[in-house]
Structure formats: structure tokens, C-alpha cells
C-alpha positions in Angstrom: 2.8 -5.0 0.4 0.3 -2.2 -0.2 0.9 0.9 1.8 -2.2 3.1 2.0 -0.8 6.4 3.3 -1.0 10.0 2.4 2.0 11.2 4.4 5.3 10.7 2.4 7.4 10.7 5.6 5.5 7.7 7.0 5.9 5.9 3.7 9.6 6.6 3.8 9.9 5.2 7.4 8.1 2.0 6.3 10.4 1.6 3.3 13.5 2.2 5.5 12.3 -0.5 8.0 11.7 -3.0 5.2 15.2 -2.3 3.8 16.8 -2.4 7.3 15.4 -5.9 7.9 16.1 -7.0 4.4 12.5 -8.0 3.8 11.8 -9.3 0.3 8.7 -7.3 -0.3 7.4 -5.6 -3.4 6.0 -2.3 -2.2 3.1 -0.4 -3.8 1.9 2.9 -2.4 -1.4 4.7 -2.8 -2.5 7.8 -1.0 -6.2 7.3 -0.4 -8.8 4.6 0.3 -10.4 4.7 -3.1 -7.1 4.1 -4.8 -6.5 1.2 -2.5 -9.8 -0.4 -3.4 -9.0 0.2 -7.1 -5.6 -1.4 -6.8 -7.0 -4.5 -5.1 -9.8 -4.7 -7.6 -7.3 -4.5 -10.5 -5.5 -7.5 -9.0 -8.7 -9.6 -9.2 -9.4 -8.5 -12.8 -5.9 -8.8 -14.2 -4.0 -12.0 -13.7 -0.7 -10.2 -14.3 -1.3 -8.0 -11.2 -0.8 -9.6 -7.8 -3.1 -8.8 -5.0 -1.0 -7.8 -2.0 -0.5 -10.2 0.8 0.0 -7.4 3.3 -1.6 -4.0 3.6 -0.5 -1.2 5.9 -3.5 1.1 6.2 -3.7 4.6 7.6 -7.1 5.0 9.2 -7.3 8.8 8.5 -7.2 9.2 4.7 -8.7 11.7 2.2 -11.8 10.6 0.2 -12.4 7.4 2.0 -11.0 6.6 5.5 -9.7 3.3 6.7 
């Protein structure tokens, strides 16, 4: 799961929900839209990096909005 969120409290809430429901997710967090695109692009270039199956995207982000 890729969380694209610039608010640390919101990230914490998502992490707690994942833990509460014992979801087997590898969580990555970036704090703006450009970093999200870079993360996904890295997954296509490097076979050792998995492209996330799920992305939770904040629509109001710095640099590049959702």
C-alpha cells in the first residue's frame, strides 16, 4: 500500500486501522504527489521494488495535488 499524505496524524490513523484488522500490507508513505509518481516509476524501473497494489491518495497535496 502506498499512502500519499502530508498529514502525519492521518497516516497514523491508517496504520492503526491496518493493524487493528490484521491486514498483511507493506506500507510505504510519501508526502506529495511528485514523490508518489517517483515511487511508482521506480517500481517499473527496478524489478526489486514492487509497484503498490493499493494507493490511498490525499487530493490536497503540496507540489502536485491528487
